[in-house]
C-alpha positions in Angstrom: -3.2 1.6 -67.0 0.2 -0.1 -68.4 3.4 0.0 -66.6 6.6 0.4 -67.8 9.3 -2.3 -67.9 11.1 -0.9 -65.2 7.7 -0.5 -62.9 7.3 -3.9 -64.4 10.7 -5.6 -63.4 10.4 -4.3 -59.3 6.9 -5.7 -59.1 8.3 -9.0 -60.1 11.1 -8.6 -57.6 8.9 -7.8 -55.0 6.4 -10.6 -55.2 9.0 -13.0 -55.8 11.1 -11.8 -52.1 7.1 -12.3 -50.7 7.3 -15.8 -51.9 10.6 -17.0 -50.5 9.3 -14.7 -46.8 6.4 -17.1 -46.9 8.2 -20.7 -46.9 8.9 -22.5 -44.0 7.9 -20.6 -40.8 4.7 -18.1 -39.9 4.4 -15.2 -41.2 6.0 -11.9 -40.0 4.2 -8.8 -38.6 2.4 -6.9 -41.0 4.7 -3.9 -42.5 3.0 -1.0 -40.8 4.2 -2.7 -37.5 7.6 -2.2 -36.3 8.7 -4.6 -33.8 8.4 -4.2 -29.9 12.2 -2.8 -28.4 13.5 -4.0 -25.1 12.2 -1.0 -24.0 8.6 -1.3 -25.2 8.5 1.7 -27.2 8.4 0.4 -30.7 10.7 3.7 -31.9 13.5 2.4 -34.1 15.9 3.9 -32.4 14.3 2.3 -29.1 14.9 -1.0 -31.3 18.6 -0.8 -31.8 19.3 0.1 -28.5 19.9 -3.0 -25.8 17.7 -2.9 -23.0 17.8 -1.3 -19.6 19.2 -3.3 -17.0 17.6 -3.3 -13.2 19.2 -4.1 -10.5 18.5 -7.5 -9.1 18.3 -9.1 -5.0 21.3 -11.3 -5.8 23.8 -7.9 -7.1 22.3 -5.6 -4.4 23.1 -8.8 -2.0 26.6 -8.9 -3.0 27.7 -5.5 -2.5 30.3 -5.1 -0.2 28.9 -3.0 3.3 29.1 0.3 3.7 28.6 2.8 6.1 25.4 5.5 6.1 25.7 9.0 6.6 24.9 11.1 9.5 25.3 14.9 9.2 28.0 15.2 7.0 30.2 18.3 7.9 28.3 19.2 10.6 31.1 18.6 12.7 32.4 22.1 11.6 29.4 24.7 12.4 28.3 26.0 15.4 27.0 24.0 18.4 23.2 24.7 18.7 20.9 24.0 22.1 18.9 21.5 19.8 17.8 18.6 21.8 18.5 14.9 20.0 15.8 13.0 18.4 16.0 9.3 18.3 13.4 9.7 15.1 14.9 10.8 12.7 17.7 9.4 9.6 20.4 10.6 11.2 19.9 8.6 14.4 19.0 5.5 12.4 22.0 5.5 10.8 24.2 6.4 13.2 23.1 3.3 15.1 23.1 0.9 12.1 26.9 2.0 11.4 27.4 1.2 15.0 25.8 -1.9 14.6 27.5 -3.2 11.5 30.6 -2.0 12.9 30.2 -4.3 15.7 29.1 -7.3 13.6 32.0 -6.9 11.1 34.5 -6.0 13.7 35.4 -3.2 11.8 35.4 0.2 13.7 35.8 2.6 10.8 32.0 1.7 9.9 31.0 3.3 12.6 33.0 6.5 12.3 30.0 8.8 10.8 28.0 8.2 14.3 31.1 8.8 16.3 31.6 12.4 18.1 33.2 14.2 15.0 36.8 15.8 15.4 35.7 19.4 14.2 33.5 19.6 16.7 35.8 18.1 19.6 37.8 21.1 18.7 35.6 23.6 19.7 34.1 21.7 22.6 37.4 21.0 24.9 39.3 23.7 26.8 42.4 21.7 26.5 46.0 22.4 25.2 45.7 19.2 22.4 42.5 18.6 21.6 43.5 16.8 18.5 45.4 14.1 20.0 43.3 13.6 22.9 41.1 12.6 20.2 42.7 10.6 18.1 44.7 8.9 20.7 42.0 8.7 23.6 38.4 8.9 22.3 39.1 6.9 18.8 41.4 4.2 20.4 39.4 3.2 22.6 36.2 3.0 20.9 38.3 1.4 18.4 39.4 -1.7 21.5 36.0 -1.4 22.5 34.1 -2.5 18.8 36.3 -5.2 19.1 35.4 -6.4 22.3 31.4 -6.2 21.2 32.2 -7.8 18.0 34.3 -10.7 20.3 30.5 -11.1 22.3 28.4 -10.6 19.9 30.0 -12.2 16.4 28.3 -12.1 12.8 25.1 -13.8 12.7 23.5 -11.4 15.5 20.8 -8.9 14.4 19.9 -5.4 15.2 16.7 -5.6 17.3 16.5 -2.0 18.5 18.6 0.6 20.7 16.7 2.5 23.5 18.4 6.0 24.4 17.0 6.6 28.5 16.2 10.8 27.2 14.6 11.2 31.3 18.2 10.9 31.8 20.0 13.3 29.4 20.9 16.5 30.6 22.6 20.1 29.1 26.3 20.2 30.2 27.3 23.4 30.4 30.9 25.2 29.3 33.3 24.8 32.5 32.7 21.3 33.4 34.2 18.4 32.5 36.9 20.2 30.7 34.6 22.1 27.9 34.1 25.4 26.8 30.6 24.7 24.4 27.6 23.1 26.1 26.2 19.9 25.1 23.5 17.3 25.7 24.6 14.4 27.1 22.8 10.7 28.1 24.2 8.0 29.5 23.8 4.0 29.5 21.8 3.6 26.1 20.7 -0.1 25.3 21.8 -1.8 22.3 19.4 -5.0 21.9 19.7 -7.5 19.5 19.2 -11.5 19.3 21.7 -14.0 18.4 20.3 -17.7 18.1 16.5 -16.6 18.9 17.7 -15.1 22.1 17.1 -11.4 23.0 20.7 -10.3 24.8 21.9 -6.1 25.0 25.1 -4.0 25.6 25.2 -0.5 26.6 27.1 2.6 25.5 28.7 4.5 28.1 28.0 8.0 26.8 26.2 9.9 23.8 26.5 13.6 23.3 25.2 15.9 20.7 26.1 18.3 18.4 23.6 20.4 16.5 20.4 18.7 17.2 22.1 14.7 16.6 23.7 11.9 18.8 26.8 10.5 18.5 28.5 7.9 20.4 31.8 9.5 22.2 32.5 6.6 25.0 31.4 3.2 23.6 32.8 0.6 26.7 33.8 2.8 29.5 34.0 6.4 29.9 37.3 6.4 31.7 39.9 3.1 31.9 42.8 1.9 34.0 44.0 -0.6 31.5 44.6 -0.4 27.6 41.9 -3.2 26.6 38.1 -3.1 25.1 35.3 -3.0 27.7 31.8 -4.2 26.9 29.4 -2.0 28.5 27.7 -3.9 30.9 26.2 -7.0 28.7 23.1 -8.6 29.8 21.0 -11.3 28.8 17.5 -9.1 27.9 17.3 -5.8 27.1 19.4 -4.3 30.4 18.8 -1.9 32.6 19.6 1.2 30.6 21.5 4.4 32.4 22.0 4.8 35.4 22.0 8.8 35.3 25.3 11.6 35.5 28.1 11.9 33.9 29.2 14.4 31.0 
């Protein structure tokens, strides 16, 4: 079949382009095979899009430390009789936050696992629970975290937290100036390793809110001087307890 002049011209240009492309390099893919994109789809839209970034271990390691959530907003809700478990994400996160606070010397990291102010306002049958929480409970905790940091340092590794559940007791309303009951356990042990040696210190008092253990006294329940205290530090795992308190 005879070609028109226009068709012949198009064919000549196509032939010349093919010859030039084949000089000095390897053959390209056939016209029907589009090159794959970074995402591996091979579609024209994916080919023009930048590759998806992935998080590398280095980026993760360089991220600043942060506290984990424990039970957000629970302090404003009513109390329950649920017995706190140490086999929950809330407990793991609370202890991880406490350990981060101790190893950095920054008490604010432990705030999610510290007894909530909103819950304390419901618990205490005293005229001014808010300043008591701020100026006594939290203030003492800050001092105790810094004291524990001076003992432990920043290079230690948390091994486990031992909670002596056999010593746990329900504190009824009316005891210890409380108007709402809660579970209480004394003398939990924070066991850690530093320079290959097992060491530990205690948590003076844990109390519950809605089935979650919270730190309320770290170094001491009561103190005669305004100073940080480390509760029964020991070489080895130490001894949990003793029972009692509220």
